[in-house]
Each structure stands twice: as structure tokens, then as C-alpha cells.
N, C-alpha and C positions, 0 to 999 in steps of 0.2 A: 460444598467447597472443599477440596482437598487441603490437607494440613499444610503441606510442603508451599502451597500458594498462599495460605493465609499468613505464614510466618514472613512472607517478603512484602505484604501489602503494607502501605502507609498512608496515613491521612493526607489527602492532596491539599489541606489548608495548612497544616503545621508539620507534616511528615513525620509525626509520631506514629506508634504502632497501633493496630486495630484489633479489637476484641469482637468475636462473634457472640451477639446476644440475641436469640430469637431470630427474627428476620431482618436483623440490622448488624452492621459493622460500626462499632462505635470506637472513636479516638480515645486512646488511654490519657491524652494530655487535655486536648481542648473539649472533649466529650461530644464533639459532633458527630451525629449519627448518619450512615449511609445505607440506604435499603438494599436488601437482596430480594429480587423479585420471585415469582413463582416459577420461572424457568432457571432460577440459580444464579441469574446474573447479578453481580455486584456493581451497583451503580455509584461510582466514585467521582462525581462531578461537583466542583465547586465554582464560585464566582458567577458570571452570567448564567441565567437560565438557558436551557437548550433552544427554548423558543426565541429568546433573545438572539442567540448565535444565528439562527436561521433567518431572522428579520435583518440582522446585519449583513448577512450574506446576500440577501435579496436587495438591500440597498445599494451593495457595491455593484451587484449585477445591473442595476437601473442605470448606473452611471457609464457603463461600458457599451459602445454601439456593437462590439463583437459579441458580447454576452446577450445583448438583446436580440442579435440575429440568431444566435444559437438557441435561445429560449423560444423563439417563435418557430423556429425550426422543429424543436423537440415537442412542442404543444400542439403541433398540427394532428387533429383527429384522424384525419385519413392516412397520414404517415405513421401514426401510432398503431392504427389498425393494420397496416401493412407489415410493421414490425412484429406485432403479436402473431401474425400468421407465418412470417418467415423465419423468426428467431428459431423455433424449435428444429427447422431444417437445416439452420446454419451452425447451431451449437456444436463446437468442437472441431469445426472446419476452418472458420475464419481467424482462430486465434493464431499467434505467431509460433514459430518453432523455437522452442526454448531449451538451452542446455544449462542446468544449474551446476553449481560447483559441487561435485561428489564428496570431495574432502571436507568441505565446509559442512555439508549435511551430516557426514559421519562424524564430525568433531561435535556438532551441537546435539546430535541425536545418536549416541554409540549404542543403544539398545535397551533391552529390558533390565531392569534393576539399577540403572543409572540414577534415577530420581533427580534428575537436573530440572531446573526451573527455567525454561526458555519461553519468552513471549514473543508472539507474532503480532505485531501492530498492524492496524488496518485490514486485517485478514477476514474479518466477520467471522462466519462458521466455516470458512475454507482455509485452514492454516496450511503452511509449508509442509508440515509433518504431523502425523497424528499425536505424537507426544508433546507438541507445543500447545501453551495456553494462548488464548487470543484475547485481543484488546481493540475496541473500536468505539467510535463516537456515538453511534446510534444503535438503540435496543434492538430494532428490527433486523440488525446485521446478525444476530445470534451469537455474538462474541460472548466470552466468559466474563470479561470486564468491560464496563462501559466507562470511558474517561477520555481525556484530552491528551493527546500525544505531546502536546507542549508543557504538560504538568502530569507526569507520570505517577500514578500513586503507588510507588514502590520505594523502599528504604534505600538509602545510599548504598552503593557497593553490594547489592543483594541478588542479582540475577546472574545465572550462569551463561545467558546469551539473550540476545534481542535481534529479532528479524523484522526487516521493513521491505516489503516487496511493492512497488508501484504506489508508494505513498509520498515520497520526498517531493515529486515533481508537483504535488497539490498544496504545499506548505508555503505560507506567506513568509515565515522567517525559518528556513531550514538551519541557519547557523544556530540559532537558539534551541531549536529542537535537537540537534545533534549534541549539544552540550547536555541536554537533559537525558538523552539516550546514554551517554557516556557515564552520567552520574550514577545511574542505577545499576550498571553492569559491574560485577565484582572484579577485582584484580585478577588477571588470569582468564577473566570471561570474554566473551565474543560478541561482536556485532556484524551482521550479515545484511547487506542492502542490495536491492535491486531497483533499477530507474530506467524508463525509456530515454533513448537520445533522438534517433531519427523517427519520431512518431508524431502524428498530427495532434493537434490541441483537442484535448478531451476534459471537459469541465466535470468536476466532482466535489463541490461546486465550482472550484478554481483549478487552472492549470498554469503554474507559475514558474516552474523551474527545469532546467536540463543540466546535467552533469556528465562529463566523461569519466573514466575510470580514474584518472589523475585527479579530476575534480572532487570525487567522492573521497579520495584518500586525503586531500587537503581538508575537506568538510570534517573528516572524523580524525584529524590529528588532536592529540599525539599517539593514537592507537599504533601498535606494530601491525604494518601490513603483511598479512598472511598470503593474501592472493588477491588480484583484481583482473578483471578482463571483460569479455564480451559474452553476454547471455544469449543474445540472438543477433543475427547477422544482416547483410545486405539483402539476402532473399527475403527474409521477413519484412525488412523495410520497403522493399520494392513491392511486395505483395499487398502491403498496407497502403501505400501511396499512389500506386498505379491505378487502382480502381476509382480513387478520388479524382485524380487528374482526368481520366477518361470521362467520368460522369460529368465533371464541369465543363470540359470541352464540348460534350455532345447534349447537354441539357439546356443550352441556350437560355440560362439564368432562371429556369424553371426548378423550383425547390422539390416539387412533386416528381418531376421527370428525373431530376437528380438522384432522389432517393431510390427510385426504381432502378435507374442505370447503375447505381453504386452497388446494390445487391446483385444485379445481374453480372456486372464485371468481377466482383468479389468471388462469386463461384467459379468464374472463368480462371482467374489468376491466382487463387489461393495455392495451387501446387507449387507455385515459384518458392513459396517460403521453405519447402523441403530441400531446396538447394543448399541450404545452411547446414545440413547434415555433412556436406563436404567442405563447404566455405568456412566453417567455424575452425577448421584446422589451418587455413591459409595464413601464411606469414604477414599478410596485408589486412586481416580481417578487422584490425582496429580503425581502418580508414572509413568505414561506413556501417556501424553498428546500429541495429534497432533498439537493442537494450544492452545495458553494462551492469556490472555488480562489483562489490567491494566486501572484502571478508578481513577484519581486523580484530587484533587481541589488545585488551587493556593490560597494560604494564603491571607485573605483579609487585 
């Protein structure tokens, strides 16, 4: 574990500093120990066990008819076999056309020698930039730190930046989490967030929220807004929703036929997303964005 990362880590139970002792991080105050596994991941979880969280998530899914439909749809052996065959062929094609804020990336990651500590939450082993450290809830994600975003294991005012891409929509309480994100960023530090807007429901295991750029600005008040806008536009939204609509119309309520038609129409309609290359500069782009972003700075 890099020394600069160790310096900003804090006990998730009492928020005191942590000391590296063998294969553990030990709290200097409450003496609670947190393991560092063979892959170098720091497991900074407290409160309910991860198994309990998974059981709780399953209990919530059982109460929702929509979750139940999605679960049956996802657990079909035939459909999962089709996915395994098709997914390698569709990788990199069916994703949206995305434009990230270049000024935000340059500010967060100025280059070699900067030694900044920027955490990408919910990124697994696929951070927004190679210089970012990653945080996720599940060990299999490959993240550097395993922790809950609602209880970030960092000292107050310690991070140079925090990134959240495609996470906020899955949160039960984004307002509480936003306060936690603002707590750990140092004065003069930054928060960058991306979230889908005109996107279909996607459980992971929940899909709870949608925000406009103005909504993200409200969520992260009183940060000073540096930039906010559209990350992916109506071309991406149409390429995402049109195959769903066509497959629903033509599948006659058959889930298997729907899945096959969805993949077929996704292949046909995916080029539509590249119209965003031109549309993202349109003055009315804010009317139908697939995804939006917010970039804010904590007051010094």
C-alpha cells in the first residue's frame, strides 16, 4: 500500500488514524484491526457483515414485483447462455458515446509528480484515470479499498479529489452519501460525479435515483460549481432505448424472444450513439441527455 494512501485512511468505526502492522491496519484509538488481503486490498468494513448486507438486499428484492421480474429474467439459464456467447461480440459496441470533462480530468490528474490522492468510488479495477485509487464494496471488484461509500474510511478534509461515476443512481440515500463525500475532501479539493438520466432501470442491486446537472449541483451544495453539463446525449439515449422498445413490441411478451430481439436491434441501432459527437455541442443538448456530470470544488 502506498504511503500517501495510508496517510489519509481512517478507521470507519471512530475515524482515527490507522497503522500498518503486518497484514492488518490497526486503529490508533479503538485498536480495531482491518485485514489487508493477499491482493493488497484493505478491507475497511464495519457494522453489518457483508453477508448480512447481501441478505438485506435480497429481502428488499423479494418485496418488489419489478425486482422479482428482473431477477427471473436474469436467472434464466438459456438467456445467460445467450449472454455469454454474445457478450464478447458486443463488448465496446453497445456502450454509450461519452464525453468527460477534460478540464476536470486535468485538474484531478495533472500528471507525474503531483502525488495527489484521488479516490474513484465504485470503480472496481477500472478507474477513471490510472493515477486514481479505487474503492468498492466487494472484494471481487479488484478495488484498492473495500468499504462502504456511506461510511468512507478517510480522515476529514484529507483527499485531493473524489470521483463517482455511475454510482449515485444506485444509492438509497444519496443526500447522506454526498455529505460523506464532502467530508473527506480537503478545502480546495474536488468532487466529480457522473450519473445516467435517460437510461432504463439497471439493478446493481438497486436503481433508485436520477439527477439533472442542476440536481447534482443541489446535491453537492455548498461546493463551488466549476462545471456541470451533459456527458452523453440523445443519440446515446435513443440507441439505448430504441432496442428495448422494438424488442418489447415484437416479442409478444416472450422473455426469451425479447432477449434475442434486444441483442439483434442493439447491433442495428448502436451507430445512433455516435450522433452525439455532433449533438453534444448543440445549444439544446440539455433537453434529452443520456448522462450528466457535475464538477465542484470545496471552499478553502
